[in-house]
N, C-alpha and C positions, 0 to 999 in steps of 0.2 A: 293774439290778433282778434280784433272785433269782427264778428260775423254779421253781415247785413242780412236783411230779410231775403234777398235773392240768394246770397251765398249759403244760407242755412239749408236751402233745399238740397245742396250737394252733400250735406253732412248728416241728414236725417232721412234715410231711405224709408219708403213706405213698404207695407207688406206686399210681397209679389210672389211670383212663382218660385223665386230663388229660395224663399223660406218654406215652401211647401215640400221641397225635396232636399234632404241633407246633402251638402256639398260632397261628402265622401262617397255617397251613392252615385252622384253624377260622375265623379272621377272614375268609378269602376266600370262604367258603361263602355262597350267597344267603341273606339274612335272618339271618346270624350275629350282626350287631350288635343286631338286635331281640331275638334269643334271649338274648344276653348280658345285655341290659338287663332282660329279664323274669326271668332267673335271679337277677340281683343283687337285684331287688326281692323276689322270693320268699324269698331268704335273709334279707333284712332283716325281712320280715314274720314269718317263722318264728322268727327269733331274738327278736323282740319278744314273741311269744306264749310261747315257752319260758322266756325269762329272767324274765318276769313271774310265771310259774306254778311254776317249779321252783327247786331250790337253785342257788347260784352255781357249783357244781362240775359243772354239766351238760356233757356231752361234746360235742365237735365233731361226732361221728357222729350224735348225737341231733338237732342243728339241721339238719344236711344231710338226714337222713331226713325231718324235718318239712317241709323245703322241697321235697323231691322231687328233689334234685340229688345228684351224687356229691361225695365229700369233696374231691376235686381241684378241682371247680368252686368250692366254697366258698373253698378256700385261694387260688385264682387271684384271687378278688375281695377277700378279706380275709386277708392273710398272718398276722395275729395276733388273739388274743382282743380286745386293746385296740382294734384297727382296726375290728372288727365292732361292739363296744360303742359306740365313738364315733359310727359311722354310725347305729346304732339310736337313740341319744340325739338326734342332730341331726334325724333323720327324724321322731321322735315330737314333738319340740319344735316343728318347723315345722308339722306337722299340727295340733297343738293350737292354735297361735297363728292359723293360717289359718282355723280353725273360727269364730272370733269374728265375722267379717264375715258368714258364712253364717247363723249363729245369729241375728244381729240382723235379717237379711233375712227370716227365717222365723218369728220369735217376738217377743213384746214384750221390751223391754230387760231387765226383771226376770227373765222366764223364760229369756232368753238367758244371763243371768249365772248362774242356777241350773244350767242345763245345761252351761255352759262349766266351772263349778267341778266338776261331776261328771266331766267329761272330764279335768280337772286331776288328780283323784284317780287315774284310770287311769294317767296319765302318771307320777305319783309311784310307783304300784305297780310299773311297769316299772323305774324307777330302783332300787327296793329289790332287785329280782331280779338286778341287775348291779352292786351297790354296790361290791364289791371291785375289779372291773376298772374301774369308773367313777372310783374314787379315783385309780387309776394314770393314767388319761387326763387327769384334772384336774391332777394333779401335773406332768404333762408340758407343761401349758399349752395343749393342743389345745382344751380347753373351759374357759371361765371362768364363775364365778358371775355376774359382772357382765354378760356377754353374755346369759346366760339370763334375768336379771332384765329386761334391756332388751327382750327379745322378749316376755316375759310382760306387762310394763307396757304395751307397745304394743297387745296384744290386749285387755287390760282397758280401756285408754283408748277403744278402738273401741266397746265396750259402754257405758261410762259416758257417752260423748259422745251416743250415741243416747238414753240415759235422761235426760240433761240437756235435750235438744232437745224431748222431749215431757213433761218434768216428772215422769217416773215414778221417776227416780233422783236422789239428792242432787247438787247442783252443787258442793258444797264438798269432795268426796272426791278424793284424789290416787291415781292408779293404783299408785304405789309403796307407799302405805299398805295397799292391798288385797292386793297380792302378798306383802308382809311378813306380813300377818295370815294369809293362806292357808298360808304356810310354817310359821308358828308353830303353827297348828292341826294340821297334818300331823305335826309333831314331838311335840306334846303329847297328841294323841288316843290313847286306850288301844286302840282298834280301829277298824275301818272304819266301823261303825255310828255310833260317837261322832263320828268325823271328819265324816261326812255331816251329822249334826245340827248340829255346830258351824259347818260351812260354810253351812248354810241360815240359821243365826242371823246370820252375817256378811252374807248377802244381805239379810235383813230390815233390818239396820242401814243398808243402802245405799238403801232405798226413800225416795222423796220424802215430804214431810209429809202429802200428801193420799192416800197409798196405803194 
């Protein structure tokens, strides 16, 4: 893969505090493992925010600053842009799909579906912010569209099953049809507002006959 001037910054870390202290010594410190886990999560959360809101050419220093860690700490966890993007994608997908069960527990199935689709919009917004790097990750085989659809379909099934049980959602709808419809809406919508309206129309089409 050809490395552009921007991408090369992800591959050539500068001398930082990470090089001043041997990693083995850092690991031996009390609480070091917990600190490392917290730093890793802070990097993932910061990258998610930055990649969703800013151009793809965002610098490594920007994400490190947003996370409140040194550049060396970021490189120690994620040696390349693609590695960080892959982890952000997986983290967001897992979070999105895990929300389905909690939303069903807290809301009616129809409201849970509406809220889950709103969260899906946020997930897609994050993907747009890292589109170029994400394409490279997909090309490498680290992430597959089939695996993504499987996870999304599982979350949708959780909400549909709850709606079938109480009659509030149609019993003849397949999760794969819903996920395909959502993807089509996000591709076709002219802007966020239109996407929101179209997703709500999709939910309306899922309502049971008596709703």
